[in-house]
Rosetta silent file (secondary structure, phi, psi, omega in degrees, C-alpha in Angstrom):
SEQUENCE: MRLELTTGAVRSSAQFGEVHRGASSTIIEGGLYEATGIDDVLHLTGAYRLWCDMAVRNVALFILYTASGRLLLQHRTPDAPRLPNYWAFFGGGIEPGEHPSDALKREVREELSYHVQDPYFLMTQVFREGEDENTKYVFVERYEDQPLELGEGQAMGWFLPDETHDLQMVDHDRAIVERVRQYLRER
SCORE:     score description
SCORE:     0.000 S_00000001
   1 L     0.000  134.008 -178.365   38.627   39.317    2.357 S_00000001
   2 L  -140.892  136.276  175.802   39.219   35.600    2.786 S_00000001
   3 E  -134.340  124.193  177.026   37.643   32.976    4.998 S_00000001
   4 E  -134.097  127.542 -178.112   38.753   29.373    4.948 S_00000001
   5 E  -125.792  135.094  173.227   37.519   26.845    7.454 S_00000001
   6 E  -136.450  139.108 -179.684   38.571   23.262    7.923 S_00000001
   7 L  -125.492  151.939 -179.764   37.515   21.059   10.757 S_00000001
   8 L  -164.375 -149.328 -175.185   38.869   17.838   12.165 S_00000001
   9 L   -81.923  -19.597 -174.849   39.856   16.310   15.470 S_00000001
  10 L   -98.308  142.502  179.373   42.151   19.130   16.614 S_00000001
  11 L   -96.614  132.187  177.536   40.886   22.447   17.970 S_00000001
  12 E  -155.856  173.326 -179.884   42.595   25.599   16.716 S_00000001
  13 E  -150.295  170.389  177.459   41.931   29.176   15.770 S_00000001
  14 E  -142.710  154.358 -178.702   43.316   32.051   13.739 S_00000001
  15 L  -115.058  170.138 -177.960   43.240   35.787   14.138 S_00000001
  16 L   -40.195  122.252  175.481   42.919   38.689   11.689 S_00000001
  17 L    76.275   -5.294 -176.612   45.381   38.206    8.836 S_00000001
  18 L   -86.499  141.433  175.027   46.848   35.052   10.371 S_00000001
  19 L  -113.592  121.531 -178.021   47.174   31.893    8.288 S_00000001
  20 L  -126.803  129.197  178.516   47.054   28.691   10.289 S_00000001
  21 L  -116.756  143.837  177.793   47.230   25.196    8.802 S_00000001
  22 L   171.624 -172.992 -179.699   46.488   21.955   10.573 S_00000001
  23 L   -61.377  -31.746  176.823   43.947   19.187   11.029 S_00000001
  24 L  -135.439  121.102 -179.449   41.507   21.855   12.157 S_00000001
  25 E  -142.593  155.209  175.680   41.988   25.437   11.139 S_00000001
  26 E  -131.546  121.492  178.804   40.146   28.668   10.859 S_00000001
  27 E  -120.761  109.189 -173.868   41.553   31.373    8.637 S_00000001
  28 E  -136.344  131.871  169.784   39.574   34.559    8.916 S_00000001
  29 L   -90.974  117.668  175.190   40.394   38.139    8.197 S_00000001
  30 L   114.940   21.648  176.049   38.604   40.213   10.755 S_00000001
  31 L   165.989  172.893  177.960   38.302   38.343   14.020 S_00000001
  32 L  -114.183  123.413 -176.550   39.285   35.534   16.344 S_00000001
  33 E  -141.318  160.367  173.358   37.170   32.381   16.149 S_00000001
  34 E  -130.248  143.761  177.803   37.393   28.696   16.956 S_00000001
  35 E  -134.600  128.675  178.001   35.769   25.788   15.127 S_00000001
  36 L  -120.804   -7.031  179.974   35.629   22.205   16.331 S_00000001
  37 L  -167.466 -179.722 -173.805   32.801   20.792   14.199 S_00000001
  38 H   -62.854  -35.657 -179.524   30.251   21.532   11.523 S_00000001
  39 H   -67.175  -36.055  174.225   27.889   23.426   13.838 S_00000001
  40 H   -64.752  -40.907  179.590   30.730   25.782   14.854 S_00000001
  41 H   -62.848  -42.611  178.709   31.573   26.252   11.176 S_00000001
  42 H   -60.774  -41.985  178.286   27.938   27.090   10.386 S_00000001
  43 H   -62.958  -45.622 -177.620   27.938   29.688   13.157 S_00000001
  44 H   -65.690  -45.129 -178.136   31.213   31.214   11.965 S_00000001
  45 H   -67.538  -34.760  176.887   30.291   31.387    8.286 S_00000001
  46 H   -64.574  -44.519  178.706   26.914   32.913    9.154 S_00000001
  47 H   -63.979  -39.178  179.719   28.537   35.613   11.313 S_00000001
  48 H   -63.048  -42.601 -178.531   31.089   36.297    8.582 S_00000001
  49 H   -66.142  -39.265  177.357   28.356   36.764    5.969 S_00000001
  50 H   -61.242  -37.989 -179.099   26.444   39.217    8.148 S_00000001
  51 H   -69.061  -37.945 -175.406   29.646   41.183    8.536 S_00000001
  52 H   -88.258  -25.976 -179.540   30.409   41.175    4.783 S_00000001
  53 L    52.507   61.118  178.790   26.849   41.618    3.449 S_00000001
  54 L  -131.286  162.924  178.131   27.392   39.741    0.167 S_00000001
  55 L   -66.052  141.950 -177.653   25.453   37.207   -1.916 S_00000001
  56 E  -131.802  154.441  171.831   26.019   33.638   -0.772 S_00000001
  57 E  -140.762  118.951  178.963   25.451   30.130   -2.059 S_00000001
  58 E  -103.194  134.799  178.342   25.875   27.193    0.297 S_00000001
  59 E  -133.542  147.323  173.313   26.340   23.684   -1.074 S_00000001
  60 E  -106.650  125.882 -178.307   26.802   20.253    0.472 S_00000001
  61 E  -113.928  146.790 -176.344   29.206   18.032   -1.468 S_00000001
  62 E  -127.489  128.021  177.660   29.592   14.271   -1.274 S_00000001
  63 E  -123.989  110.654  171.642   32.648   12.261   -2.250 S_00000001
  64 E   -81.595  141.344  175.683   32.405    8.490   -2.242 S_00000001
  65 E  -134.056  152.422  179.451   35.761    6.722   -2.147 S_00000001
  66 L   -97.471  170.345  177.435   36.751    3.089   -2.543 S_00000001
  67 L   -60.115  -28.061  179.932   39.159    1.008   -0.469 S_00000001
  68 L   -87.290    1.868  175.920   41.717    1.528   -3.270 S_00000001
  69 L    90.771   11.791  176.193   41.384    5.340   -3.037 S_00000001
  70 L   -79.210  143.189 -179.073   39.238    6.006   -6.112 S_00000001
  71 E  -112.224  139.772  177.687   36.868    8.983   -5.903 S_00000001
  72 E   -88.474  124.351  178.821   33.463    9.174   -7.574 S_00000001
  73 E  -121.677  156.906  178.811   33.040   12.295   -9.727 S_00000001
  74 E  -107.774  132.823  172.688   30.178   13.645  -11.822 S_00000001
  75 E   -94.309  111.191 -175.210   30.618   14.830  -15.418 S_00000001
  76 L   -70.524  154.312 -177.743   28.259   17.794  -15.719 S_00000001
  77 L   -74.729  160.635  177.908   26.078   18.232  -18.805 S_00000001
  78 L   -63.484  -23.629 -178.752   26.856   20.774  -21.561 S_00000001
  79 L  -102.716   13.585  178.987   23.762   22.784  -20.550 S_00000001
  80 L   -61.007  137.304 -178.906   24.447   22.803  -16.782 S_00000001
  81 L   -65.092  -26.775  176.784   23.872   26.301  -15.328 S_00000001
  82 L  -124.652  132.304  174.833   27.192   26.098  -13.447 S_00000001
  83 L    52.722   55.603  178.605   30.374   24.590  -14.821 S_00000001
  84 L   -61.083  138.608  179.638   29.008   22.926  -17.988 S_00000001
  85 L    66.900    8.032  177.623   31.079   19.925  -19.163 S_00000001
  86 L   -87.925  155.664  168.713   33.248   20.064  -16.032 S_00000001
  87 E   -90.071  135.095 -176.611   33.995   17.155  -13.725 S_00000001
  88 E  -151.325 -167.440 -178.175   32.831   17.942  -10.209 S_00000001
  89 L  -101.269  159.163  173.735   31.401   16.395   -7.049 S_00000001
  90 E   -78.218  151.821 -179.586   27.900   15.178   -6.326 S_00000001
  91 E   134.351 -171.536 -179.491   25.751   17.361   -4.091 S_00000001
  92 E   179.547 -165.753 -172.411   23.993   20.665   -4.334 S_00000001
  93 E   -63.421  143.869  175.987   22.392   23.685   -2.778 S_00000001
  94 L   -95.040  123.471 -179.841   21.439   23.938    0.868 S_00000001
  95 L   -71.883  153.133  177.440   17.920   25.297    1.316 S_00000001
  96 L   -54.689  129.527  179.910   17.336   28.139    3.829 S_00000001
  97 L    82.572   -3.678 -178.585   17.176   26.660    7.336 S_00000001
  98 L   -89.556  138.496  176.658   18.433   23.259    6.157 S_00000001
  99 L   -77.150  143.117 -179.808   21.446   21.650    7.863 S_00000001
 100 H   -53.370  -37.768 -179.205   24.275   20.691    5.456 S_00000001
 101 H   -68.190  -32.521  175.982   24.034   16.998    6.406 S_00000001
 102 H   -70.884  -41.220  176.712   20.304   16.980    5.569 S_00000001
 103 H   -62.192  -40.006  179.040   20.950   18.719    2.240 S_00000001
 104 H   -57.697  -50.983 -178.649   23.674   16.174    1.535 S_00000001
 105 H   -61.086  -42.454  179.712   21.310   13.231    2.008 S_00000001
 106 H   -63.451  -49.915 -177.103   18.619   14.864   -0.142 S_00000001
 107 H   -64.372  -40.406 -177.804   20.953   15.805   -2.975 S_00000001
 108 H   -69.383  -35.773  174.545   22.726   12.437   -3.069 S_00000001
 109 H   -62.741  -42.938 -179.245   19.399   10.584   -3.239 S_00000001
 110 H   -66.517  -41.685 -171.322   18.364   12.834   -6.153 S_00000001
 111 H   -90.516  -24.939 -175.715   21.647   12.611   -8.043 S_00000001
 112 H  -130.149   -5.666 -172.002   22.783    9.028   -7.345 S_00000001
 113 L    53.670   35.867 -176.884   19.821    7.179   -5.809 S_00000001
 114 L  -111.369  137.849  177.623   22.299    6.447   -3.012 S_00000001
 115 L   -99.148  111.030 -179.296   21.444    6.385    0.688 S_00000001
 116 L   -59.586  131.448 -176.271   24.208    8.061    2.658 S_00000001
 117 L   -98.663  -62.766 -173.444   25.312    5.741    5.489 S_00000001
 118 L  -144.944   69.522 -176.010   28.028    7.310    7.639 S_00000001
 119 L   -70.627  143.921  175.659   29.393   10.503    6.081 S_00000001
 120 E  -105.109  124.446  177.037   32.475   12.126    7.572 S_00000001
 121 E   -74.769  109.202 -173.721   32.481   15.940    7.544 S_00000001
 122 E   -87.569  -47.064 -173.233   35.892   16.616    6.008 S_00000001
 123 E  -168.302  167.279  170.017   36.075   20.351    5.460 S_00000001
 124 E  -120.873  136.624  178.322   34.460   23.624    4.563 S_00000001
 125 E  -126.357  124.847  177.631   35.724   25.624    1.623 S_00000001
 126 E  -111.195  130.940  178.547   34.753   29.245    1.058 S_00000001
 127 E  -147.259  162.660  178.875   35.535   30.877   -2.283 S_00000001
 128 E  -106.004  141.345  175.453   34.356   33.778   -4.408 S_00000001
 129 E  -129.797  100.354 -172.453   32.807   33.513   -7.827 S_00000001
 130 L    66.441 -126.125  178.235   32.439   37.014   -9.200 S_00000001
 131 L   -91.396   -6.532 -177.082   30.643   39.002   -6.505 S_00000001
 132 E   -89.987  144.972  173.890   29.129   35.901   -4.908 S_00000001
 133 E  -104.893  133.173 -177.680   30.579   34.062   -1.958 S_00000001
 134 E  -120.535  140.267  176.514   30.172   30.295   -1.996 S_00000001
 135 E  -123.126  126.161  176.592   30.602   27.827    0.858 S_00000001
 136 E  -106.884  125.766  172.284   31.131   24.122    0.258 S_00000001
 137 E  -101.507  110.671 -170.068   30.495   21.693    3.115 S_00000001
 138 E  -102.881  124.578  177.704   32.432   18.599    2.032 S_00000001
 139 E  -118.441  146.811  176.326   31.549   15.110    3.265 S_00000001
 140 E  -127.202  154.394  176.839   33.239   11.817    2.396 S_00000001
 141 E  -153.973  140.494  176.828   32.134    8.215    2.799 S_00000001
 142 E   -74.836  131.619 -178.309   33.677    4.865    1.933 S_00000001
 143 L   -77.136  133.591 -178.308   31.690    3.120   -0.784 S_00000001
 144 L  -125.565   47.065  171.945   30.278   -0.285    0.170 S_00000001
 145 L    64.183   24.271  173.195   28.757   -1.629   -3.082 S_00000001
 146 L   -74.475  141.012  179.706   25.349    0.048   -2.817 S_00000001
 147 L   -58.815  142.410  177.495   23.776    0.440   -6.295 S_00000001
 148 L  -119.108  135.166  177.673   24.376    3.827   -7.944 S_00000001
 149 L  -132.274  117.927 -177.539   22.042    5.329  -10.532 S_00000001
 150 L   -67.697  119.730  179.186   23.020    8.570  -12.257 S_00000001
 151 L  -112.884   -8.085  179.046   20.175   11.062  -11.890 S_00000001
 152 L  -151.801  139.647 -178.476   22.031   14.238  -12.832 S_00000001
 153 L    99.935  172.039 -179.544   24.933   14.903  -15.190 S_00000001
 154 L   -95.262  -16.945  179.767   26.062   13.153  -18.349 S_00000001
 155 E  -167.572  168.771  171.283   28.313   10.567  -16.692 S_00000001
 156 E  -139.101  156.461 -179.767   30.059    9.506  -13.518 S_00000001
 157 E  -157.623  154.095  177.266   33.425    7.890  -13.016 S_00000001
 158 E   -97.719  128.608 -176.613   35.833    6.550  -10.408 S_00000001
 159 E  -136.075  139.716  166.054   39.259    8.222  -10.425 S_00000001
 160 L   -71.863  151.346 -179.529   42.426    8.055   -8.387 S_00000001
 161 H   -51.754  -39.581  179.469   43.442   11.584   -7.339 S_00000001
 162 H   -66.318  -24.716  179.951   46.359   11.540   -9.830 S_00000001
 163 H   -78.103   -9.146 -179.566   43.959   10.646  -12.646 S_00000001
 164 H   -83.863  -11.307 -176.245   42.000   13.884  -12.121 S_00000001
 165 L   -60.058  -31.561 -178.678   44.845   16.105  -13.393 S_00000001
 166 L   -92.207   -2.170  178.392   43.699   15.733  -17.007 S_00000001
 167 L   -83.079  150.679  174.916   40.007   16.279  -16.246 S_00000001
 168 L   -77.681  106.671 -178.851   38.363   19.648  -16.768 S_00000001
 169 L  -139.537  154.088  174.745   37.895   20.813  -13.155 S_00000001
 170 L   -80.422  153.895 -176.067   37.945   24.157  -11.357 S_00000001
 171 H   -59.739  -38.504 -178.090   40.932   24.880   -9.121 S_00000001
 172 H   -68.332  -26.621  172.961   38.916   24.979   -5.900 S_00000001
 173 H   -73.847  -35.161  176.048   37.653   21.428   -6.638 S_00000001
 174 H   -61.830  -36.464  177.493   41.234   20.305   -7.279 S_00000001
 175 H   -63.562  -36.884  177.231   42.102   21.611   -3.810 S_00000001
 176 H   -67.132  -42.069  177.027   39.345   19.399   -2.381 S_00000001
 177 H   -56.743  -42.775  179.525   40.709   16.368   -4.258 S_00000001
 178 H   -65.600  -37.437  178.000   44.096   17.039   -2.629 S_00000001
 179 H   -67.669  -37.288  176.392   42.490   17.312    0.818 S_00000001
 180 H   -65.464  -41.349  177.540   40.684   13.984    0.239 S_00000001
 181 H   -56.876  -45.962  179.215   43.998   12.429   -0.813 S_00000001
 182 H   -61.501  -44.947  179.205   45.531   13.634    2.458 S_00000001
 183 H   -58.605  -45.329 -178.145   42.569   12.299    4.448 S_00000001
 184 H   -67.428  -34.936  176.340   42.865    8.854    2.814 S_00000001
 185 H   -64.987  -36.548 -176.738   46.627    8.731    3.503 S_00000001
 186 H   -77.896  -15.054 -178.837   46.030    9.540    7.166 S_00000001
 187 L   -74.884    0.000    0.000   43.441    6.779    7.629 S_00000001
């Protein structure tokens, strides 16, 4: 079973077993759905989970980028419960009943002491980790010189997408880096 949702300016849909790529796509095994924004995505992923009856973890991720295309990443601590010593994105778990954009603001304040200004909802990524299904709601924002203070992790760093190839990262995060690269090229 696979569900992949991406949203953008274009409206599109996919049917059982169909793979559709574009600025806005929905790839779902088991139904016909359309998504045009984050609220549609939330509805679709919720319906999918009820249908599958599996453990879930929803996270809101935040990627700051500079005018030169550098992305801010977090170097996780050696004792992190998930992905110790990996480079990853800032953000974290969405509480029950919490909207992803609200979770994003909360998590980014906790982890960076940064006040999110105008985040753009870039994509949703659904992946499996063991028996658990995880959904990432990915937001991006151009950095405008607001002070940053690391509140979680062992370090942070600015990287061009090509500079991330040598970092220890999980494949599904590398896919997000590539989607951000595409987004920045299209701007």
